[in-house]
N, CA, C and O atoms as a Tripos MOL2 file, in Angstrom:
@<TRIPOS>MOLECULE
protein
  188   187    47     0     0
PROTEIN
NO_CHARGES

@<TRIPOS>ATOM
      1 N           0.8770   -1.1440    0.0660 N.3       1 MET1
      2 CA          0.0370   -0.3040    0.1620 C.3       1 MET1
      3 C           0.7740    1.2550    0.1770 C.2       1 MET1
      4 O           0.1980    2.2630   -0.2310 O.2       1 MET1
      5 N           2.2530    1.2330    0.7690 N.am      2 TRP2
      6 CA          2.9350    2.4560    0.8060 C.3       2 TRP2
      7 C           3.5810    2.6390   -0.0890 C.2       2 TRP2
      8 O           3.9990    3.7740   -0.3140 O.2       2 TRP2
      9 N           3.8670    1.6290   -0.8650 N.am      3 ILE3
     10 CA          4.7370    1.4670   -2.2880 C.3       3 ILE3
     11 C           3.7830    2.1940   -3.4660 C.2       3 ILE3
     12 O           4.3020    2.6770   -4.4710 O.2       3 ILE3
     13 N           2.4680    2.2180   -3.2570 N.am      4 ALA4
     14 CA          1.5760    2.5670   -4.4660 C.3       4 ALA4
     15 C           1.6400    4.2870   -3.9730 C.2       4 ALA4
     16 O           1.6230    5.1240   -4.8760 O.2       4 ALA4
     17 N           1.7020    4.6840   -2.7220 N.am      5 ALA5
     18 CA          1.9140    6.0150   -2.1700 C.3       5 ALA5
     19 C           3.1970    6.5990   -2.7250 C.2       5 ALA5
     20 O           3.0220    7.7460   -3.1370 O.2       5 ALA5
     21 N           4.4340    6.1480   -2.8580 N.am      6 VAL6
     22 CA          5.4480    6.5860   -3.1030 C.3       6 VAL6
     23 C           5.6780    6.7780   -4.5980 C.2       6 VAL6
     24 O           6.4370    7.6160   -5.0850 O.2       6 VAL6
     25 N           4.9170    5.8870   -5.2750 N.am      7 HIS7
     26 CA          5.0980    5.9250   -6.9890 C.3       7 HIS7
     27 C           4.3790    6.9750   -7.3580 C.2       7 HIS7
     28 O           4.6510    7.6080   -8.3780 O.2       7 HIS7
     29 N           3.2440    7.3130   -6.4560 N.am      8 GLY8
     30 CA          2.0990    8.5880   -6.6270 C.3       8 GLY8
     31 C           2.8490   10.1290   -6.3410 C.2       8 GLY8
     32 O           2.5990   11.1700   -6.9490 O.2       8 GLY8
     33 N           3.5840    9.9850   -5.5160 N.am      9 THR9
     34 CA          4.5390   10.9660   -5.1250 C.3       9 THR9
     35 C           5.6340   11.0110   -6.1900 C.2       9 THR9
     36 O           5.9590   12.0820   -6.7030 O.2       9 THR9
     37 N           6.0710   10.1180   -6.4460 N.am     10 ARG10
     38 CA          7.1070   10.2780   -7.5950 C.3      10 ARG10
     39 C           6.5970   10.6760   -8.9520 C.2      10 ARG10
     40 O           7.2980   11.3790   -9.6810 O.2      10 ARG10
     41 N           5.5460   10.3080   -9.2810 N.am     11 ASP11
     42 CA          5.2540   10.6440  -10.5520 C.3      11 ASP11
     43 C           4.5580   12.2340  -10.5740 C.2      11 ASP11
     44 O           4.5980   13.0000  -11.5380 O.2      11 ASP11
     45 N           3.8100   12.5470   -9.0220 N.am     12 ARG12
     46 CA          3.7610   14.0950   -8.9120 C.3      12 ARG12
     47 C           5.0980   14.7190   -9.3260 C.2      12 ARG12
     48 O           5.2710   15.4840  -10.2750 O.2      12 ARG12
     49 N           5.8600   14.3460   -8.6090 N.am     13 LEU13
     50 CA          7.0410   15.2010   -8.8390 C.3      13 LEU13
     51 C           7.8970   15.0850  -10.1930 C.2      13 LEU13
     52 O           8.4690   16.1050  -10.5800 O.2      13 LEU13
     53 N           7.9960   14.1030  -10.8070 N.am     14 LEU14
     54 CA          8.5360   14.0970  -11.8310 C.3      14 LEU14
     55 C           7.7600   15.2410  -12.9840 C.2      14 LEU14
     56 O           8.2970   15.9070  -13.8700 O.2      14 LEU14
     57 N           6.5230   15.1730  -12.6390 N.am     15 SER15
     58 CA          5.4480   16.1400  -13.4260 C.3      15 SER15
     59 C           5.8760   17.5110  -13.3290 C.2      15 SER15
     60 O           5.9230   18.2420  -14.3180 O.2      15 SER15
     61 N           6.2210   17.9190  -12.0550 N.am     16 LEU16
     62 CA          6.5120   19.2320  -11.8510 C.3      16 LEU16
     63 C           8.1010   19.4010  -12.3210 C.2      16 LEU16
     64 O           8.4700   20.4500  -12.8490 O.2      16 LEU16
     65 N           8.7720   18.5850  -12.1510 N.am     17 LEU17
     66 CA         10.1390   19.1380  -12.7330 C.3      17 LEU17
     67 C           9.8790   18.9660  -14.1410 C.2      17 LEU17
     68 O          10.4720   19.7990  -14.8280 O.2      17 LEU17
     69 N           9.2560   18.2340  -14.7070 N.am     18 GLU18
     70 CA          8.8320   18.8620  -16.4720 C.3      18 GLU18
     71 C           8.4460   20.0460  -16.5650 C.2      18 GLU18
     72 O           8.8130   20.7420  -17.5120 O.2      18 GLU18
     73 N           7.7340   20.4510  -15.7270 N.am     19 ALA19
     74 CA          7.0360   21.6920  -16.1320 C.3      19 ALA19
     75 C           7.8460   22.9690  -15.9020 C.2      19 ALA19
     76 O           7.5200   24.0550  -16.3820 O.2      19 ALA19
     77 N           8.7170   22.8080  -15.2840 N.am     20 VAL20
     78 CA         10.0750   23.6590  -15.0220 C.3      20 VAL20
     79 C          10.5260   24.4620  -16.4250 C.2      20 VAL20
     80 O          10.2110   25.5850  -16.8180 O.2      20 VAL20
     81 N          11.2080   23.6540  -16.8990 N.am     21 PRO21
     82 CA         11.7690   24.5140  -18.2900 C.3      21 PRO21
     83 C          10.8460   25.2040  -18.8740 C.2      21 PRO21
     84 O          11.0570   26.4140  -18.9480 O.2      21 PRO21
     85 N           9.5800   24.6710  -19.4510 N.am     22 PRO22
     86 CA          8.7900   25.4680  -20.3050 C.3      22 PRO22
     87 C           8.4010   26.8460  -19.5190 C.2      22 PRO22
     88 O           8.4960   27.9970  -19.9460 O.2      22 PRO22
     89 N           7.9570   26.4200  -18.3070 N.am     23 VAL23
     90 CA          7.8710   28.2050  -17.3750 C.3      23 VAL23
     91 C           8.9900   28.8770  -17.7060 C.2      23 VAL23
     92 O           8.8680   30.0070  -18.1770 O.2      23 VAL23
     93 N          10.0760   28.3940  -17.5480 N.am     24 GLY24
     94 CA         11.2070   29.4460  -17.1460 C.3      24 GLY24
     95 C          11.4610   29.9040  -18.8800 C.2      24 GLY24
     96 O          12.3960   30.6360  -19.2050 O.2      24 GLY24
     97 N          10.7170   29.4800  -19.6290 N.am     25 ARG25
     98 CA         11.1350   30.1390  -21.1130 C.3      25 ARG25
     99 C          10.0770   30.7280  -21.2730 C.2      25 ARG25
    100 O          10.1710   31.4750  -22.2470 O.2      25 ARG25
    101 N           8.8080   30.7810  -20.6550 N.am     26 GLU26
    102 CA          7.4890   31.7120  -20.9640 C.3      26 GLU26
    103 C           8.1080   33.0210  -20.6700 C.2      26 GLU26
    104 O           8.8600   33.1350  -19.7020 O.2      26 GLU26
    105 N           7.8700   33.8920  -21.3500 N.am     27 LEU27
    106 CA          8.1790   35.7620  -21.5230 C.3      27 LEU27
    107 C           6.5200   36.3780  -20.8450 C.2      27 LEU27
    108 O           6.3730   37.2970  -20.0390 O.2      27 LEU27
    109 N           5.5370   35.6070  -21.4240 N.am     28 ASP28
    110 CA          4.1330   36.2130  -20.7480 C.3      28 ASP28
    111 C           3.9670   36.1170  -19.2530 C.2      28 ASP28
    112 O           4.3350   35.1230  -18.6270 O.2      28 ASP28
    113 N           3.5480   36.9030  -18.8360 N.am     29 LEU29
    114 CA          3.5850   36.7120  -17.2710 C.3      29 LEU29
    115 C           1.8710   35.7820  -17.2450 C.2      29 LEU29
    116 O           1.8420   34.9030  -16.3840 O.2      29 LEU29
    117 N           0.6050   35.9270  -18.0540 N.am     30 ALA30
    118 CA         -0.0460   35.3550  -17.9990 C.3      30 ALA30
    119 C          -0.3680   33.8730  -18.3740 C.2      30 ALA30
    120 O          -1.2000   33.0430  -18.0070 O.2      30 ALA30
    121 N           0.8090   33.9190  -19.3930 N.am     31 GLN31
    122 CA          0.8380   32.5430  -19.8840 C.3      31 GLN31
    123 C           1.6370   31.7100  -18.3790 C.2      31 GLN31
    124 O           1.1410   30.6800  -17.9230 O.2      31 GLN31
    125 N           2.6460   32.2220  -17.8840 N.am     32 VAL32
    126 CA          3.6730   31.4160  -16.7500 C.3      32 VAL32
    127 C           2.4850   31.0140  -16.0010 C.2      32 VAL32
    128 O           2.0250   29.8760  -15.9000 O.2      32 VAL32
    129 N           2.0780   32.0320  -15.5220 N.am     33 LEU33
    130 CA          0.6710   31.6430  -14.1650 C.3      33 LEU33
    131 C          -0.2580   30.9250  -14.6400 C.2      33 LEU33
    132 O          -0.8140   30.2350  -13.7860 O.2      33 LEU33
    133 N          -0.5940   30.8330  -15.5490 N.am     34 ARG34
    134 CA         -1.4380   29.7920  -16.3180 C.3      34 ARG34
    135 C          -0.8710   28.3750  -16.4000 C.2      34 ARG34
    136 O          -1.6190   27.5090  -15.9470 O.2      34 ARG34
    137 N           0.3380   27.9560  -16.9040 N.am     35 ARG35
    138 CA          1.0830   27.0050  -17.0200 C.3      35 ARG35
    139 C           1.3060   26.4780  -15.3280 C.2      35 ARG35
    140 O           1.2620   25.3500  -14.8380 O.2      35 ARG35
    141 N           1.5390   27.7200  -14.7630 N.am     36 ILE36
    142 CA          1.5820   26.9980  -13.2180 C.3      36 ILE36
    143 C           0.5520   26.1960  -12.6080 C.2      36 ILE36
    144 O           0.6540   25.0480  -12.1740 O.2      36 ILE36
    145 N          -0.6240   27.0820  -12.6380 N.am     37 VAL37
    146 CA         -1.9460   26.5360  -12.2530 C.3      37 VAL37
    147 C          -2.1900   25.2490  -12.9670 C.2      37 VAL37
    148 O          -2.2090   24.2140  -12.3000 O.2      37 VAL37
    149 N          -2.3320   25.2200  -13.9420 N.am     38 GLU38
    150 CA         -2.4600   23.9460  -14.9150 C.3      38 GLU38
    151 C          -1.7650   22.7330  -14.0940 C.2      38 GLU38
    152 O          -2.2550   21.7550  -13.5310 O.2      38 GLU38
    153 N          -0.5340   23.1470  -14.2370 N.am     39 THR39
    154 CA          0.7200   21.6740  -13.5630 C.3      39 THR39
    155 C           0.0010   21.3560  -11.8650 C.2      39 THR39
    156 O          -0.2480   20.2310  -11.4330 O.2      39 THR39
    157 N          -0.2370   22.7390  -11.0710 N.am     40 ALA40
    158 CA         -0.5700   22.7340   -9.7600 C.3      40 ALA40
    159 C          -2.0470   21.6750   -9.8240 C.2      40 ALA40
    160 O          -2.2810   20.8210   -8.9690 O.2      40 ALA40
    161 N          -2.8010   21.9130  -10.8400 N.am     41 VAL41
    162 CA         -4.3920   21.2210  -10.6220 C.3      41 VAL41
    163 C          -3.9420   19.7050  -11.0980 C.2      41 VAL41
    164 O          -4.7930   18.8410  -10.8890 O.2      41 VAL41
    165 N          -2.8280   19.3180  -11.6520 N.am     42 LEU42
    166 CA         -2.8130   18.2480  -12.3730 C.3      42 LEU42
    167 C          -2.2050   17.2450  -10.9840 C.2      42 LEU42
    168 O          -2.5330   16.1160  -10.6210 O.2      42 LEU42
    169 N          -1.0540   18.3550  -10.3610 N.am     43 LEU43
    170 CA         -0.2890   17.2600   -9.4370 C.3      43 LEU43
    171 C          -1.2910   17.1970   -7.8510 C.2      43 LEU43
    172 O          -0.8800   16.6770   -6.8130 O.2      43 LEU43
    173 N          -2.4050   17.7410   -7.9930 N.am     44 VAL44
    174 CA         -3.0290   17.6210   -6.8340 C.3      44 VAL44
    175 C          -4.4540   16.6450   -7.0300 C.2      44 VAL44
    176 O          -5.2350   16.3790   -6.1170 O.2      44 VAL44
    177 N          -4.5750   16.1870   -8.4650 N.am     45 GLU45
    178 CA         -5.8000   15.7840   -9.1180 C.3      45 GLU45
    179 C          -6.8390   16.3270   -8.8290 C.2      45 GLU45
    180 O          -7.6880   15.7510   -8.1500 O.2      45 GLU45
    181 N          -6.9890   17.5670   -9.2930 N.am     46 SER46
    182 CA         -8.0380   18.2040   -9.5320 C.3      46 SER46
    183 C          -8.7370   18.7380  -10.9530 C.2      46 SER46
    184 O          -8.3950   18.6230  -12.1300 O.2      46 SER46
    185 N          -9.5820   19.2130  -10.4640 N.am     47 GLU47
    186 CA        -10.2800   19.4790  -12.0370 C.3      47 GLU47
    187 C         -11.0170   21.1300  -11.4770 C.2      47 GLU47
    188 O         -11.6750   21.8110  -12.2630 O.2      47 GLU47
@<TRIPOS>BOND
     1     1     2 1
     2     2     3 1
     3     3     4 2
     4     3     5 am
     5     5     6 1
     6     6     7 1
     7     7     8 2
     8     7     9 am
     9     9    10 1
    10    10    11 1
    11    11    12 2
    12    11    13 am
    13    13    14 1
    14    14    15 1
    15    15    16 2
    16    15    17 am
    17    17    18 1
    18    18    19 1
    19    19    20 2
    20    19    21 am
    21    21    22 1
    22    22    23 1
    23    23    24 2
    24    23    25 am
    25    25    26 1
    26    26    27 1
    27    27    28 2
    28    27    29 am
    29    29    30 1
    30    30    31 1
    31    31    32 2
    32    31    33 am
    33    33    34 1
    34    34    35 1
    35    35    36 2
    36    35    37 am
    37    37    38 1
    38    38    39 1
    39    39    40 2
    40    39    41 am
    41    41    42 1
    42    42    43 1
    43    43    44 2
    44    43    45 am
    45    45    46 1
    46    46    47 1
    47    47    48 2
    48    47    49 am
    49    49    50 1
    50    50    51 1
    51    51    52 2
    52    51    53 am
    53    53    54 1
    54    54    55 1
    55    55    56 2
    56    55    57 am
    57    57    58 1
    58    58    59 1
    59    59    60 2
    60    59    61 am
    61    61    62 1
    62    62    63 1
    63    63    64 2
    64    63    65 am
    65    65    66 1
    66    66    67 1
    67    67    68 2
    68    67    69 am
    69    69    70 1
    70    70    71 1
    71    71    72 2
    72    71    73 am
    73    73    74 1
    74    74    75 1
    75    75    76 2
    76    75    77 am
    77    77    78 1
    78    78    79 1
    79    79    80 2
    80    79    81 am
    81    81    82 1
    82    82    83 1
    83    83    84 2
    84    83    85 am
    85    85    86 1
    86    86    87 1
    87    87    88 2
    88    87    89 am
    89    89    90 1
    90    90    91 1
    91    91    92 2
    92    91    93 am
    93    93    94 1
    94    94    95 1
    95    95    96 2
    96    95    97 am
    97    97    98 1
    98    98    99 1
    99    99   100 2
   100    99   101 am
   101   101   102 1
   102   102   103 1
   103   103   104 2
   104   103   105 am
   105   105   106 1
   106   106   107 1
   107   107   108 2
   108   107   109 am
   109   109   110 1
   110   110   111 1
   111   111   112 2
   112   111   113 am
   113   113   114 1
   114   114   115 1
   115   115   116 2
   116   115   117 am
   117   117   118 1
   118   118   119 1
   119   119   120 2
   120   119   121 am
   121   121   122 1
   122   122   123 1
   123   123   124 2
   124   123   125 am
   125   125   126 1
   126   126   127 1
   127   127   128 2
   128   127   129 am
   129   129   130 1
   130   130   131 1
   131   131   132 2
   132   131   133 am
   133   133   134 1
   134   134   135 1
   135   135   136 2
   136   135   137 am
   137   137   138 1
   138   138   139 1
   139   139   140 2
   140   139   141 am
   141   141   142 1
   142   142   143 1
   143   143   144 2
   144   143   145 am
   145   145   146 1
   146   146   147 1
   147   147   148 2
   148   147   149 am
   149   149   150 1
   150   150   151 1
   151   151   152 2
   152   151   153 am
   153   153   154 1
   154   154   155 1
   155   155   156 2
   156   155   157 am
   157   157   158 1
   158   158   159 1
   159   159   160 2
   160   159   161 am
   161   161   162 1
   162   162   163 1
   163   163   164 2
   164   163   165 am
   165   165   166 1
   166   166   167 1
   167   167   168 2
   168   167   169 am
   169   169   170 1
   170   170   171 1
   171   171   172 2
   172   171   173 am
   173   173   174 1
   174   174   175 1
   175   175   176 2
   176   175   177 am
   177   177   178 1
   178   178   179 1
   179   179   180 2
   180   179   181 am
   181   181   182 1
   182   182   183 1
   183   183   184 2
   184   183   185 am
   185   185   186 1
   186   186   187 1
   187   187   188 2
@<TRIPOS>SUBSTRUCTURE
     1 MET1         2 RESIDUE 1 A MET
     2 TRP2         6 RESIDUE 1 A TRP
     3 ILE3        10 RESIDUE 1 A ILE
     4 ALA4        14 RESIDUE 1 A ALA
     5 ALA5        18 RESIDUE 1 A ALA
     6 VAL6        22 RESIDUE 1 A VAL
     7 HIS7        26 RESIDUE 1 A HIS
     8 GLY8        30 RESIDUE 1 A GLY
     9 THR9        34 RESIDUE 1 A THR
    10 ARG10       38 RESIDUE 1 A ARG
    11 ASP11       42 RESIDUE 1 A ASP
    12 ARG12       46 RESIDUE 1 A ARG
    13 LEU13       50 RESIDUE 1 A LEU
    14 LEU14       54 RESIDUE 1 A LEU
    15 SER15       58 RESIDUE 1 A SER
    16 LEU16       62 RESIDUE 1 A LEU
    17 LEU17       66 RESIDUE 1 A LEU
    18 GLU18       70 RESIDUE 1 A GLU
    19 ALA19       74 RESIDUE 1 A ALA
    20 VAL20       78 RESIDUE 1 A VAL
    21 PRO21       82 RESIDUE 1 A PRO
    22 PRO22       86 RESIDUE 1 A PRO
    23 VAL23       90 RESIDUE 1 A VAL
    24 GLY24       94 RESIDUE 1 A GLY
    25 ARG25       98 RESIDUE 1 A ARG
    26 GLU26      102 RESIDUE 1 A GLU
    27 LEU27      106 RESIDUE 1 A LEU
    28 ASP28      110 RESIDUE 1 A ASP
    29 LEU29      114 RESIDUE 1 A LEU
    30 ALA30      118 RESIDUE 1 A ALA
    31 GLN31      122 RESIDUE 1 A GLN
    32 VAL32      126 RESIDUE 1 A VAL
    33 LEU33      130 RESIDUE 1 A LEU
    34 ARG34      134 RESIDUE 1 A ARG
    35 ARG35      138 RESIDUE 1 A ARG
    36 ILE36      142 RESIDUE 1 A ILE
    37 VAL37      146 RESIDUE 1 A VAL
    38 GLU38      150 RESIDUE 1 A GLU
    39 THR39      154 RESIDUE 1 A THR
    40 ALA40      158 RESIDUE 1 A ALA
    41 VAL41      162 RESIDUE 1 A VAL
    42 LEU42      166 RESIDUE 1 A LEU
    43 LEU43      170 RESIDUE 1 A LEU
    44 VAL44      174 RESIDUE 1 A VAL
    45 GLU45      178 RESIDUE 1 A GLU
    46 SER46      182 RESIDUE 1 A SER
    47 GLU47      186 RESIDUE 1 A GLU
């Protein structure tokens, strides 16, 4: 059971790390904030 939790945490962390470079390349504040919110929603599995 705890292994599934570890895998879930790992997957969320990898998603976060994959989102960092595109955010750093964005120059438009609105797009940066949108990307941050979209990634956060994915990380917490919300809609």
